[in-house]
C-alpha positions as CSV (number, residue, x, y, z in Angstrom):
1,M,-81.5,-136.2,-86.3
2,S,-82.4,-133.0,-84.5
3,S,-81.6,-132.6,-80.8
4,D,-85.3,-132.4,-79.9
5,T,-85.6,-136.2,-80.6
6,M,-83.2,-137.0,-77.9
7,F,-83.9,-137.7,-74.2
8,G,-87.6,-137.0,-74.5
9,G,-87.2,-133.5,-76.1
10,T,-83.9,-132.3,-74.8
11,I,-80.5,-133.9,-74.4
12,A,-79.6,-135.0,-70.9
13,P,-78.6,-132.2,-68.5
14,G,-74.9,-131.3,-68.8
15,L,-74.3,-133.1,-72.1
16,G,-74.9,-130.0,-74.1
17,T,-76.3,-129.8,-77.6
18,E,-76.3,-132.6,-80.1
19,D,-73.4,-131.2,-82.0
20,R,-71.2,-131.5,-78.9
21,V,-71.9,-135.2,-78.4
22,R,-69.0,-137.1,-80.1
23,W,-70.5,-140.6,-80.0
24,P,-73.1,-141.9,-82.4
25,L,-76.7,-141.8,-81.2
26,R,-78.8,-144.9,-81.0
27,R,-82.4,-145.5,-80.1
28,S,-82.9,-147.0,-76.6
29,S,-85.1,-149.8,-77.9
30,Q,-82.1,-151.0,-79.9
31,L,-80.0,-151.0,-76.8
32,F,-82.1,-152.2,-73.9
33,Q,-84.9,-154.4,-72.8
34,L,-87.0,-153.5,-69.7
35,R,-88.1,-156.6,-67.8
36,Y,-91.0,-156.3,-65.4
37,G,-90.4,-156.9,-61.7
38,K,-92.7,-159.1,-59.6
39,A,-94.6,-158.2,-56.4
40,L,-93.1,-159.4,-53.2
41,V,-94.8,-158.1,-50.1
42,A,-92.8,-157.9,-46.9
43,S,-94.8,-160.7,-45.2
44,S,-93.9,-163.1,-48.1
45,R,-90.1,-162.5,-47.9
46,R,-87.9,-165.1,-46.3
47,Q,-84.7,-164.4,-44.5
48,G,-81.8,-164.2,-47.0
49,D,-79.2,-161.9,-48.5
50,I,-80.7,-161.3,-51.9
51,P,-81.4,-157.6,-52.2
52,V,-85.0,-156.6,-53.1
53,F,-85.2,-153.4,-55.2
54,G,-88.1,-151.0,-55.9
55,T,-88.2,-147.5,-57.5
56,N,-86.3,-145.9,-54.7
57,G,-83.6,-148.5,-54.2
58,Q,-83.3,-151.5,-52.0
59,T,-86.4,-152.2,-49.9
60,G,-85.2,-155.3,-48.0
61,A,-83.9,-158.8,-48.7
62,H,-85.1,-162.3,-49.6
63,D,-83.7,-165.8,-50.0
64,E,-84.5,-166.1,-53.8
65,A,-83.5,-164.0,-56.8
66,L,-85.7,-163.0,-59.7
67,F,-82.7,-161.9,-61.9
68,K,-79.1,-163.0,-62.1
69,G,-76.6,-160.3,-61.3
70,P,-74.9,-158.0,-61.7
71,G,-77.8,-155.9,-62.8
72,V,-79.4,-152.5,-63.2
73,V,-82.8,-151.6,-61.7
74,V,-84.8,-148.8,-63.3
75,G,-87.7,-147.1,-61.4
76,R,-91.1,-147.5,-63.0
77,K,-93.8,-145.9,-60.8
78,G,-94.2,-143.1,-58.3
79,A,-94.8,-139.4,-58.0
80,G,-91.2,-138.9,-56.8
81,H,-87.8,-139.5,-58.4
82,L,-87.4,-142.6,-60.5
83,G,-84.1,-144.0,-59.4
84,V,-81.5,-146.1,-61.3
85,H,-79.7,-148.6,-59.0
86,W,-76.8,-151.1,-59.4
87,S,-76.8,-154.6,-57.9
88,E,-73.5,-156.3,-57.7
89,G,-75.0,-159.8,-57.3
90,D,-78.3,-161.6,-57.9
91,Y,-81.4,-159.6,-57.1
92,W,-85.2,-159.3,-56.9
93,V,-87.2,-156.4,-58.5
94,I,-90.7,-155.7,-57.3
95,D,-93.5,-154.5,-59.5
96,T,-92.7,-150.8,-59.2
97,A,-89.5,-151.1,-61.1
98,Y,-87.8,-152.8,-64.1
99,S,-84.7,-154.8,-64.7
100,L,-82.6,-153.1,-67.4
101,V,-81.0,-155.7,-69.8
102,P,-78.7,-154.6,-72.6
103,I,-79.5,-156.3,-75.9
104,A,-76.7,-154.7,-77.9
105,D,-72.9,-154.7,-77.5
106,L,-73.1,-152.6,-74.4
107,D,-71.1,-152.7,-71.2
108,L,-73.6,-153.1,-68.3
109,K,-71.8,-150.8,-65.8
110,F,-71.5,-148.2,-68.6
111,A,-75.2,-148.6,-69.2
112,Y,-75.9,-147.9,-65.5
113,Y,-74.0,-144.7,-65.6
114,L,-75.5,-143.6,-68.9
115,V,-79.1,-144.1,-67.9
116,N,-78.6,-142.8,-64.4
117,F,-77.1,-139.6,-65.7
118,A,-79.7,-139.1,-68.3
119,G,-82.5,-139.6,-65.7
120,L,-86.0,-140.9,-66.1
121,D,-88.3,-138.4,-64.5
122,H,-88.9,-136.4,-67.6
123,L,-90.3,-139.6,-69.3
124,K,-93.1,-140.3,-66.8
125,N,-96.7,-140.3,-67.9
126,G,-99.9,-139.9,-65.8
127,T,-100.9,-137.7,-62.8
128,S,-102.2,-139.8,-59.9
129,N,-99.4,-142.4,-60.1
130,P,-97.0,-141.4,-62.9
131,S,-95.1,-144.2,-64.5
132,L,-92.4,-144.9,-67.1
133,T,-93.6,-147.0,-70.0
134,R,-91.4,-149.2,-72.1
135,E,-92.5,-147.2,-75.2
136,A,-91.4,-143.9,-73.7
137,F,-88.1,-145.2,-72.6
138,G,-87.5,-147.1,-75.9
139,A,-88.1,-143.9,-78.0
140,Q,-85.1,-142.1,-76.4
141,Y,-81.6,-141.8,-77.9
142,F,-78.4,-142.3,-76.1
143,P,-74.8,-141.6,-77.2
144,V,-73.0,-145.0,-77.6
145,P,-69.1,-145.1,-77.7
146,P,-67.2,-148.1,-78.9
147,P,-67.0,-151.1,-76.4
148,S,-63.4,-150.3,-75.4
149,D,-64.4,-146.7,-74.5
150,Q,-67.5,-148.0,-72.6
151,R,-65.2,-150.2,-70.5
152,S,-62.8,-147.4,-69.9
153,I,-65.6,-145.0,-68.8
154,A,-67.2,-147.6,-66.5
155,A,-63.8,-148.4,-65.0
156,T,-63.0,-144.7,-64.3
157,L,-66.3,-143.9,-62.8
158,G,-66.5,-147.3,-61.0
159,A,-63.1,-146.7,-59.3
160,L,-64.4,-143.4,-57.9
161,D,-67.6,-145.0,-56.7
162,D,-65.7,-147.9,-55.2
163,K,-63.6,-145.5,-53.1
164,I,-66.8,-143.6,-52.1
165,G,-68.3,-146.9,-51.0
166,S,-65.2,-147.8,-49.1
167,N,-65.3,-144.5,-47.3
168,R,-68.9,-144.9,-46.3
169,R,-68.3,-148.4,-44.9
170,A,-65.3,-147.0,-42.9
171,I,-67.5,-144.2,-41.5
172,S,-70.3,-146.7,-40.6
173,I,-67.8,-149.0,-38.8
174,A,-66.3,-146.1,-36.9
175,H,-69.7,-144.8,-35.8
176,D,-70.6,-148.3,-34.6
177,L,-67.4,-148.5,-32.6
178,L,-68.1,-145.0,-31.1
179,D,-71.6,-146.1,-30.1
180,T,-70.1,-149.3,-28.5
181,I,-67.7,-147.1,-26.5
182,A,-70.6,-144.9,-25.4
183,D,-72.6,-147.9,-24.4
184,R,-69.7,-149.3,-22.4
185,E,-69.0,-146.0,-20.6
186,S,-72.6,-145.4,-19.7
187,A,-72.5,-148.5,-17.5
188,L,-69.4,-147.4,-15.7
189,L,-69.8,-143.7,-15.1
190,P,-72.1,-141.8,-12.8
191,S,-74.7,-139.4,-14.2
192,A,-74.8,-135.7,-14.6
193,S,-77.1,-133.4,-16.5
194,L,-75.9,-132.4,-20.0
195,G,-75.9,-128.8,-18.9
196,D,-73.2,-129.6,-16.4
197,L,-70.9,-130.8,-19.2
198,T,-71.4,-128.3,-22.0
199,S,-72.1,-124.7,-22.9
200,L,-74.9,-124.0,-25.5
201,N,-73.9,-121.6,-28.2
202,R,-76.9,-119.3,-28.7
203,A,-75.3,-116.5,-30.7
204,T,-77.1,-115.9,-34.0
205,T,-76.1,-114.1,-37.2
206,N,-78.3,-112.5,-39.8
207,P,-76.7,-113.8,-43.1
208,S,-77.8,-110.6,-44.9
209,T,-75.1,-108.7,-42.9
210,L,-72.4,-110.9,-44.6
211,G,-73.1,-109.6,-48.1
212,D,-71.8,-111.9,-50.9
213,E,-69.5,-113.8,-48.5
214,M,-69.3,-117.5,-49.1
215,V,-70.1,-119.6,-46.0
216,D,-70.5,-123.2,-44.8
217,H,-74.2,-123.8,-44.1
218,F,-74.9,-126.6,-41.7
219,S,-78.5,-127.5,-42.3
220,L,-80.7,-130.5,-41.7
221,P,-81.1,-131.3,-45.5
222,N,-77.3,-131.1,-45.9
223,F,-76.8,-133.5,-42.9
224,D,-79.3,-135.9,-44.5
225,A,-77.7,-135.7,-47.9
226,N,-74.1,-136.3,-47.2
227,G,-73.1,-135.1,-43.7
228,Q,-71.3,-132.1,-45.2
229,P,-72.1,-128.4,-44.9
230,E,-73.0,-126.6,-48.2
231,F,-70.7,-123.9,-49.3
232,V,-73.0,-121.2,-50.4
233,S,-73.3,-117.4,-50.7
234,A,-74.7,-115.9,-47.5
235,T,-77.3,-114.1,-49.6
236,S,-78.9,-117.4,-50.3
237,I,-79.7,-118.0,-46.6
238,K,-82.9,-116.3,-45.7
239,S,-83.2,-116.5,-41.9
240,N,-81.0,-116.0,-38.8
241,K,-78.5,-118.8,-38.1
242,I,-76.3,-119.8,-35.2
243,D,-72.7,-118.7,-35.7
244,I,-70.4,-121.6,-35.2
245,V,-67.3,-120.1,-33.7
246,G,-65.3,-123.2,-32.9
247,N,-65.5,-127.0,-33.0
248,S,-68.9,-128.1,-31.9
249,I,-71.5,-130.9,-31.7
250,L,-74.8,-130.2,-33.4
251,V,-77.8,-132.1,-32.0
252,S,-81.0,-131.8,-34.0
253,R,-83.9,-130.4,-31.9
254,L,-86.4,-131.0,-34.7
255,N,-88.1,-134.4,-34.8
256,P,-85.4,-135.9,-32.5
257,R,-86.8,-139.4,-33.2
258,I,-84.5,-139.1,-36.3
259,D,-80.9,-139.6,-35.2
260,R,-79.1,-136.4,-36.3
261,M,-75.8,-135.5,-34.5
262,W,-73.0,-133.7,-36.3
263,W,-69.3,-133.3,-35.5
264,A,-68.9,-129.8,-36.8
265,R,-65.4,-128.4,-37.4
266,P,-65.4,-124.9,-39.1
267,R,-62.8,-124.2,-41.7
268,P,-60.3,-121.5,-41.1
269,D,-61.3,-118.1,-42.5
270,I,-64.7,-119.5,-43.6
271,S,-67.8,-118.4,-41.7
272,A,-69.9,-121.4,-40.5
273,L,-73.6,-121.0,-39.9
274,A,-75.9,-123.6,-38.4
275,S,-79.7,-124.0,-38.6
276,T,-81.5,-122.9,-35.4
277,E,-83.1,-126.4,-35.5
278,F,-79.8,-127.6,-34.0
279,A,-78.6,-127.2,-30.5
280,V,-74.9,-126.2,-30.8
281,L,-72.9,-127.8,-28.0
282,T,-69.3,-126.6,-27.1
283,A,-66.5,-127.7,-24.8
284,S,-63.2,-126.4,-23.5
285,S,-61.1,-128.5,-25.8
286,D,-61.3,-131.0,-28.6
287,T,-60.7,-133.9,-26.3
288,E,-63.5,-132.7,-24.0
289,L,-65.7,-132.2,-27.0
290,A,-64.9,-135.8,-28.1
291,A,-65.9,-137.0,-24.6
292,L,-69.1,-135.0,-25.0
293,W,-69.9,-136.9,-28.2
294,L,-70.0,-140.1,-26.1
295,A,-72.4,-138.4,-23.7
296,V,-74.9,-137.5,-26.4
297,R,-74.6,-140.9,-28.0
298,D,-75.6,-142.5,-24.6
299,P,-78.6,-144.8,-25.3
300,Y,-80.6,-143.2,-22.5
301,F,-80.0,-139.7,-23.9
302,R,-81.1,-140.7,-27.4
303,E,-84.2,-142.4,-26.1
304,E,-85.1,-139.5,-23.9
305,L,-84.8,-136.7,-26.6
306,P,-88.1,-137.7,-28.3
307,R,-89.9,-137.7,-25.0
308,R,-89.0,-134.1,-24.4
309,V,-90.6,-132.7,-27.5
310,T,-93.2,-130.0,-27.7
311,G,-95.8,-129.6,-30.5
312,T,-98.5,-131.9,-31.8
313,S,-97.5,-132.1,-35.5
314,G,-95.6,-135.2,-36.2
315,S,-93.4,-133.4,-38.7
316,H,-92.6,-130.3,-36.4
317,Q,-91.8,-131.6,-33.0
318,R,-89.0,-129.8,-31.2
319,V,-87.0,-130.1,-28.0
320,R,-86.4,-126.8,-26.2
321,P,-82.7,-126.1,-25.7
322,D,-83.0,-125.8,-21.9
323,D,-85.0,-129.1,-21.8
324,L,-82.3,-130.8,-23.7
325,L,-79.6,-129.6,-21.2
326,M,-81.6,-131.1,-18.3
327,I,-81.3,-134.7,-19.6
328,D,-79.0,-137.0,-17.6
329,V,-75.9,-138.4,-19.4
330,P,-72.8,-140.2,-18.2
331,D,-70.3,-137.8,-16.6
332,V,-67.7,-138.0,-19.3
333,R,-65.5,-135.6,-17.5
334,L,-64.3,-138.6,-15.6
335,L,-63.2,-140.5,-18.7
336,D,-59.5,-141.5,-19.0
337,Q,-57.5,-139.6,-21.5
338,L,-56.9,-142.6,-23.7
339,T,-60.6,-143.1,-24.3
340,K,-61.1,-139.4,-25.1
341,L,-58.2,-139.4,-27.6
342,T,-59.5,-142.6,-29.2
343,T,-62.9,-141.0,-29.6
344,L,-61.3,-137.9,-31.0
345,N,-59.3,-139.9,-33.6
346,L,-62.4,-141.9,-34.7
347,L,-64.4,-138.7,-35.1
348,G,-61.5,-137.1,-37.1
349,L,-61.4,-140.2,-39.4
350,C,-65.1,-139.9,-40.1
351,A,-64.8,-136.2,-40.9
352,A,-61.8,-136.8,-43.2
353,R,-63.6,-139.6,-45.0
354,R,-66.7,-137.5,-45.5
355,R,-64.7,-134.6,-46.9
356,E,-62.9,-137.0,-49.3
357,T,-66.2,-138.6,-50.3
358,A,-67.6,-135.2,-51.2
359,Q,-64.6,-134.3,-53.3
360,L,-64.7,-137.7,-55.1
361,A,-68.4,-137.3,-55.7
362,A,-67.9,-133.8,-57.2
363,L,-65.1,-135.2,-59.4
364,R,-67.3,-138.1,-60.6
365,D,-70.2,-135.7,-61.3
366,A,-68.0,-133.3,-63.2
367,L,-66.5,-136.2,-65.2
368,L,-69.8,-137.9,-66.1
369,P,-71.1,-135.5,-68.8
370,E,-67.6,-135.1,-70.3
371,L,-67.0,-138.9,-70.6
372,L,-70.5,-139.8,-71.7
373,S,-70.5,-137.2,-74.4
374,G,-67.0,-138.1,-75.6
375,R,-65.7,-134.6,-75.0
376,I,-62.9,-136.2,-73.0
377,R,-61.6,-139.8,-73.2
378,A,-61.0,-142.2,-70.3
379,C,-57.8,-144.2,-70.2
380,A,-58.2,-147.9,-70.8
381,P,-58.3,-149.9,-67.6
382,V,-55.2,-152.1,-66.8
383,G,-55.4,-155.5,-68.5
384,T,-57.7,-154.4,-71.4
385,T,-57.1,-153.5,-75.0
């Protein structure tokens, strides 16, 4: 079999050429069945904890399942990315997606990683509303290791994903607690303008002056992706950026209806540059900066930000830096030291968990092609043979 028969013309990105795949190749139609989802509009859903999946992931919940879990959901329709999603329990799939059901001796979690890594977008047909047909998917070829190796691969990658999920839950809980503290203190403290509590860093740098230096780039897309700056060559950044010279809080000025606030801690000896779409707030010490975090998480401040925007385009509304500084916030200079230190510790926990999550995700993504191709072997999980 030539490599141009696999994965819709080319082997999955990262797996290399056919002669580098150690496992035997099998046609997808011999491995999987794609079962159609069923329409379930929001008005017809009843309160429950059964996840409802579409092409782009979970779209809500219902009190009834269409399929028994665990399960794999495969995107079927849409001009954007067709996702592959895992459901730990019973689930519902709407009519823009499929439920993927193995019909061969295939570990379900391994199948999830395999199809997710191979991707689906290259298999779509049509222009106005591209879709994935059963025929197109069924004609593809996948490398299939023995069952014991499938389980080992799934266990290895699953352990990394479990830790990533645990970190994300810890971050979410910590941020909820921080917002609770901000809520509590807003009712106890007098008000002051934000400009009385912070200095605004306005110093910009032209990245072209840094040559080939590698820098941490704090951008809105990076915040939305994983809350981590991207480590890139300065030459790849095309416009002036704000030079982050110390620990700071970044508050998005662009479309502030979207909640984007970033606890930014530059690494030693690595230049840190922030998009000018952020207001970069500074304080005299880390504990005062932590207190400032509670000020910008104040419910009134967050509600007021979108009211201060300029511009008529819904996608390009901005708050002027000086207008942002005029908004009233709780005077967190009056906070007790214990509250400031508690806030600082929670923010540090979140930052550490995000860094670890990024490292684990990089390890998982590096392991995926090597494990799925058979170029390296995973150890058998404890308790299996």
